[in-house]
N, C-alpha and C positions, 0 to 999 in steps of 0.2 A: 431215772425212771422214764418210761415212754408214756406220753399222754395219748389217749385215743378216745374217740366217740363211739360208744357201744349202743346196743339196741335201745330205742326210746330216746336217743339223742343225749344220754347221760355221759358225762366225762368220767373216765376211769384211768388208772395208772397200772403199768406193768413194772414190777421190780426186775432186777437184773436176772434172777433165776428164771422167772416166767418168760422174760424176753428171750433168754438162751434156749429154753425148752421149745418155745414156739418156733424159733429159728431152725432148730434141729428137726422138728416135725415137718416143717415146710421143705427143708432141703432133702430129707429122705423121700418125701412124697414126690418132689420134682424129679428125683433120681430114678425111682422105680415104680412109682404110682401105688405103692402098697401102704396100708396103715402101719403105724409104728406103735408098739406096745410100751407101756410104762416100764416093764422089766428091762426091755432092750435099751431104753433111754437111760435107766439107772446104771446100767453096766458100762456106759460110756465114761471114759476116764475124766472128761472135762466136767461131768455133772457132780459127782461126789456126794450124792444124797441117796437115801433109800428109795426103793421102788414105791413104798407107801407115800413118801413125800412127793414123789413125781406124780403119783395118781391124784393126789390132792391138788397139785398145781394144774394138772391137765383138766381136772374137774372145774377149776376156776376159769380156765381158758375157754372151756366149753360153755360155761355160764355166760361168759362175755360174747359168745358167738364167734370165737376165733378158730375153734376146732370142733370136730364132730366125730361120732362113731358110726362107721358104716354098718349096715344091718348084719353083714356076714363076719364081723370081726370086733373084738374088744379094743383093738388099737385105734389110734386117732389119725385123722387126716385134716388138713386145713380147710376152712370154709373160704368163700370168696372174700369175706372181710379179713380173714387171717392172711390170705395171699396178698391182699391190698396192703395190709400193715407191713408185711415182709418186704414187698417191693418198695414201699415208701420210706422205710426206716432201717432195713437190715441188708438190703441187696447191695453188693459191691460189684460195680461194673468196670471192667478194665478196657482201655482203649484198644481198638483193633490194631493188630501188628502191621508194620510197614509193608510186609510182603503181601498180606491180604488186601491192603488198601491199593497197592499197585495192580493187583489182579482185577479188582473192581474197576479201577480207572482205565485199564486196558480195554475192558468190555464196553465202556461208555466213551467211545471215540467221538470227539466233536465233529469229525468229518461225516458222521452219519446224519440222516435226516431226523427231525424231532420224533417222527412216528417210529423210526427204527430205534432211537435211543430209549424211548419209553418201553417199547417191547423188550429190548435187551435188558433193561433194568428190572422189569418184572420177571423175566425168565431167570436172570442171574440170582436175584434175591430168593426166588423159590428154590433154586438149586442149592444155594448156600445154607438156607435154613431148613430145607426139607419140609417146607410148609407151603400153603397156598398164598400167593402174593397178589396184591391188588394195587394198581396205580391209576390215579385219575389223570387223564390227558390234560396238557396245559391249555388254558384259555387261548383261543385263536383270534380274538378281536385285534384288528390292526395288522393282520398278516398281509404282507405286500407282494405284489406281482413283480416278477423279474423278467419274464419272457413268455410269449404266447405263440402258438403255431396252430394252423388249421390244416387238417388232412382230409381230403374227400374220400369217403368210404364207398358211397353209392351216389346216385344223382341227387338224392335229397337227404342223405345222412352224412354228417361231418363230425370228425373227431377233433375235439378241442384239447390241446395239450397246454396246461398251465404250469409253468415253472415258477415256484415261489422263491422269495429271497432267502427263506430258511432251508432251501434245497428240496423241499417236498414237491413232488410232481403229482398233479391231479389230471386225470383223463376223463373227459366228458364227451358223450355223444349227443348231438342235437339233431332234430329233424326239422327240415325247412320246408316251407310251402312252395318254393320255386327252386330251380337249379341255379347254383352259383358256379361261375367259371373259376379256373385256377387263378386267373389274374385278379378277380374280385377277392378271393380268399387271401392272396398275398397282400393285396392292398389293405384289407382289413387288419391282418396281422401287423403289418408295418405301422399302420396308424395307431394301433393299441400300444405297440412297443415304444413308439415315439412319444405319445402323449400321456401314457399311464404307467409306464414302468416305475416302480418304487411307490406306487399308490396302493392303499388298502383295498382289498377286493370289494368290501361292502360299499366303498365310495364310487367305484368305477361304474356300476350299472346306473346309478342315479345321475351321474354326470353325462353318461352316454345318452340317456333319454333327454336330458336338458339340452345337450348339444344338438340332438336331432330336431327338437322343437324350435330351437333358436335359429338354426342355420338352414332349415328346410328349403326356404325360397331360393337361396343362392347355392345350394348344394348340387353338384353334378351327379349324374346317374351312377357313376362308379362309386363315388363317396357315399351316396345314400345306401347303396347295396352293402358297402363295407360296414357302415354303422349299424345297419339292420342285423347282419349276421353277428357282429360284435356284441350287440345288446342281447341277442339270444344266448350267446355263450355265457353271460353272467346272470342269467335269470335265477340260477340256484342260489345266488348270494343275496336275495332280497330278504331272507330271514336271518336273524342272528345265529351264529354258530353255537351249538350246544356242547355240553361236557360229556365225556364218555369215560369208560373204565376199562382197563386192560387187566385181564386175569390170567395168571399162570399157575400151573400145578393144582388144578381143581381135583385131580385124582387123589391128591394127598388129604382131602377132606375125609377120606375113608379111615385115616389114622386117628381122627379126632375122637371117635366113639365107636363102640361095637353095636350100638342100637341102630337098626336099619331105618326106623322112623325118623330119628334125628339126622342121619345121613341124607335121607331123601329130602327133608326140609331144608338142609343146608344147600343141596344141589339146586333146589328150586329157587332159593334165595339168590344164589349166584347167577342163575340163568336169567332172572328178571332184572338184576343189577340195581333196582331202585333203592332197596334198603341199604345196600353196601355203599352206593353213591351218596345217599343222604347222610350216612354215618361218617363217611370220609370228609364230606363237605363241612361237617361240624368241627373238624380238626383244622380247617383253613385259618381260623382266627387264633389258634393256640400255637405258641412257639415251642420248639423242642419236641421231645418224644412224648406221645400221648399213648396211654395204656388203658384198655377196657378189658375187665376180667368178668367173664360170664354175664350175669344179669345187668352189669353196669352199662352194657350197650343200650339197654332199653327195648330190645327186640327179642321176643321169646324164641325166635328161630336161632339166635346166637347165644343162648344161655349156656351152652356147653363149650364155648370157645373163648379164646382171648385174642384181642386185636392190638398189635403194636404198630403205631404209625408215626410218621414224621412228614411235615410239609416240606416241599422243595421250592426254592426261589430262583427266579431268572432275572438277572440285572436288578436285584434288590426288591423285586416284586414277587409276592406269593403266586405261584403258578399252578400248583396241584399238591396232591398228597400221595404218599407211598406207604405201604404197610404189609404186614403178614398176618395171616389168621391161622391159628393152630389150637391145640388143646390147652386147657387152663393150666396144665402142669408142664408147660413149655420151659425150656432153659432160658429164662429171661435175661440172665447175665450175658449169655452168648448172642441172643437175638437182638437185643437193644443196640449194641454198637454197630452191628451189621446194617440194621435199618437206618441208623443215623448217618453212617458214612455213605451208604448208597444214595440217600436223599441228597446229601451235600454234593456228591460227585455228579449226580444226574443234573442238578441245577447248574453246576459249573459247565458241564458239557453243552447243555442247551443254550447257555449264554453265548457260546461261540459257534453254535450250529447255524 
């Protein structure tokens, strides 16, 4: 018998017959979204009891809050609690086949930059599941400089090209109060590459300012100019880097529900990103697959959807969360292994990026 907590926090039990009927109701609902009648259930060969007995069992399941009757039909569909019980105790998930794993792995090439890897993972997962995919970007604390170049655009505008050790390239344009010569820009770049290659960006600016104060009296004019322009190049790193979210397949939110008000609320939620990011950050401390069904998210805007997530790790440290958002009647047994494998392979690719 299956133990469960029902409305009011009371513990109840499902016998094998009730367990079997709930499983069939959920499976039919996930398959076609339509209510299933007691007569149709009774005619299934694996049931072997009358439709009257089935009706009685379904009435018990409804009393426990596991199924309900839609207004337009006498048949039953599962509630959020019924879906949760099904996922927790009845769902059989098969590992992703080798060919599919290879396909995911091919799209997540470690030779790509972290930004490209996260974008590819989001687009790939959305395409594989036909749902909206969300991925939080990895934390960038400690990202190190590999190489810097200065390119003069106009007399007082300079392009700063920062090549990071994770192969990401950042382009910044700085405006200067005076004109810098090509010799001064080359000197500044050579100094930075010699002294600070391999150092985290957030450390470079503070050390540049310290060096300017400490060595000002014995600094020649060329080096002073070099340090000035170098410090300007790293002004943007005075604040700690934030987290962001990459979304793919937003148009697939239209498949969640036919209610325009719900669709509009979902689009607004994804546009602002705050709710989604906060929800995904809640998954950072939980290992394995996390599943939120309907109201379980705690946000009214997401009452009509389910969210399946998995965190991904880089070099043994939690880096972010990846997941899909779709209708509550999604094919959980197919979605869960794809999310799990994509998260693992994204983390592995980022480890070598």
